C-alpha positions in Angstrom: 167.0 147.3 186.3 169.0 144.4 184.8 169.5 144.1 181.0 167.6 140.7 179.7 170.2 140.3 176.8 173.7 141.2 178.5 172.7 141.1 182.2 174.5 144.1 183.2 172.7 146.6 185.8 173.4 149.7 184.2 170.7 151.4 181.7 169.1 154.8 181.6 165.3 155.4 180.7 164.5 156.6 177.3 160.8 156.8 177.1 158.1 156.7 180.0 154.2 156.7 179.0 151.1 155.5 180.7 150.3 151.8 179.9 147.3 149.4 180.3 144.7 151.9 181.0 146.6 153.8 183.4 147.3 150.7 185.7 151.1 150.7 184.8 153.6 152.7 183.4 155.8 151.7 180.5 159.4 152.5 180.1 161.7 152.2 177.5 165.2 151.4 178.5 168.5 151.3 176.8 171.3 149.2 178.3 174.5 151.2 178.6 176.6 148.4 178.0 175.3 146.6 175.0 172.9 149.4 173.6 170.0 147.3 173.2 166.6 148.6 174.2 164.0 147.1 176.2 160.6 147.1 177.6 159.5 147.7 181.5 156.0 147.9 183.3 156.0 149.6 186.6 152.7 148.8 188.7 151.5 149.9 192.2 152.3 146.8 194.5 148.6 145.9 196.0 147.8 143.5 198.9 148.0 140.4 197.2 144.4 138.9 195.4 143.5 135.6 196.3 141.5 133.5 193.8 139.2 131.1 195.5 138.6 128.1 193.2 136.0 125.5 192.7 137.2 123.2 195.3 137.8 126.2 198.2 141.5 126.1 197.6 142.7 129.8 197.8 145.8 130.9 195.2 147.6 134.0 194.7 145.8 136.1 191.9 148.3 135.6 188.8 148.0 138.0 185.7 149.8 135.4 183.5 147.3 132.9 184.0 144.6 134.7 183.3 146.3 135.9 180.0 147.5 132.4 179.4 143.8 131.1 179.1 142.8 134.1 177.0 146.0 133.3 174.8 145.0 129.5 174.5 141.3 130.3 173.5 142.2 132.7 170.9 145.1 130.7 169.3 145.2 131.0 165.6 142.1 133.1 165.5 141.9 136.8 164.1 142.0 138.2 167.5 144.8 140.9 167.9 147.5 140.9 170.8 146.0 144.6 171.5 142.3 142.9 172.1 143.7 139.9 174.2 145.5 142.5 176.3 142.9 144.6 176.6 140.3 142.2 177.3 142.6 140.7 180.4 143.2 144.5 181.7 139.4 144.8 181.5 138.9 142.0 183.7 141.5 142.7 185.9 140.5 146.2 186.8 137.3 145.0 187.1 137.9 142.4 189.7 140.3 144.6 191.5 137.7 147.2 191.9 135.3 144.9 193.0 137.1 142.5 195.3 139.2 143.3 198.2 140.8 140.1 199.3 139.3 137.3 197.4 137.7 136.6 194.2 135.9 133.6 193.2 137.2 131.9 190.1 134.0 131.7 188.7 133.7 135.6 188.8 136.9 135.9 186.8 135.8 132.7 184.2 132.3 134.4 183.4 133.6 137.9 182.9 136.3 136.5 180.4 133.5 134.5 178.6 131.2 137.8 178.7 134.0 139.5 176.5 135.1 136.6 174.5 131.5 136.2 173.6 131.5 139.6 171.8 135.2 139.3 170.6 135.3 136.2 168.9 132.7 133.3 169.5 135.2 130.3 168.5 137.5 131.8 171.3 134.1 131.8 173.2 133.3 128.3 172.8 137.1 127.0 173.1 137.4 129.0 176.7 134.1 127.8 177.6 134.9 124.1 177.1 137.9 124.3 179.4 136.4 126.5 182.1 132.7 124.6 182.3 134.7 121.4 181.9 132.7 119.8 178.9 132.6 115.8 179.6 130.9 114.9 176.3 129.7 116.8 172.9 126.6 117.8 174.4 128.6 120.5 176.7 129.5 122.1 173.0 125.9 121.9 171.6 124.6 123.5 174.9 127.0 126.6 174.1 126.6 126.6 170.2 122.7 126.8 170.9 123.1 129.6 173.4 125.3 131.2 170.6 122.7 130.7 167.7 119.7 131.7 169.8 121.1 135.1 170.5 121.8 135.9 166.6 119.3 137.8 164.7 117.0 135.4 162.6 117.0 135.9 158.9 113.8 136.8 157.7 111.8 134.2 155.5 111.6 134.9 151.7 107.8 134.6 152.0 107.6 137.4 154.4 109.8 139.5 152.4 107.4 139.1 149.3 104.5 140.0 151.2 
């Protein structure tokens, strides 16, 4: 493995442990040339999954794209890196389990929205606005009504007094 700092190809593995819910192995390495440490992940290489876009195009599945969408939705919100990584890993595991060669982009988007709705409602609305391609304020209104409908309704003061 080439060191990301000095570009030498001489390192040793300091620590190995399972990562990403067992889907990868996380390795801490130390460069023998510059003595700096870095982390690598080892994953099983599977047959490439294709994502079928709304217009019918097919693209190779890209975890980085999935993570980027979640990162943008969660930007400047109280959602930790661990929570974002767990969300991406869960969605990725589900689609890899359910789909062999091709997965509709709508499946991925719906699964992300389902989790974001529980994790952070603002992130959910942000993601939904891009995913559902809102053209005007009515798209936001629809999503907000959906969220508000699911909230428990406060009991009225009159009902409490009785």
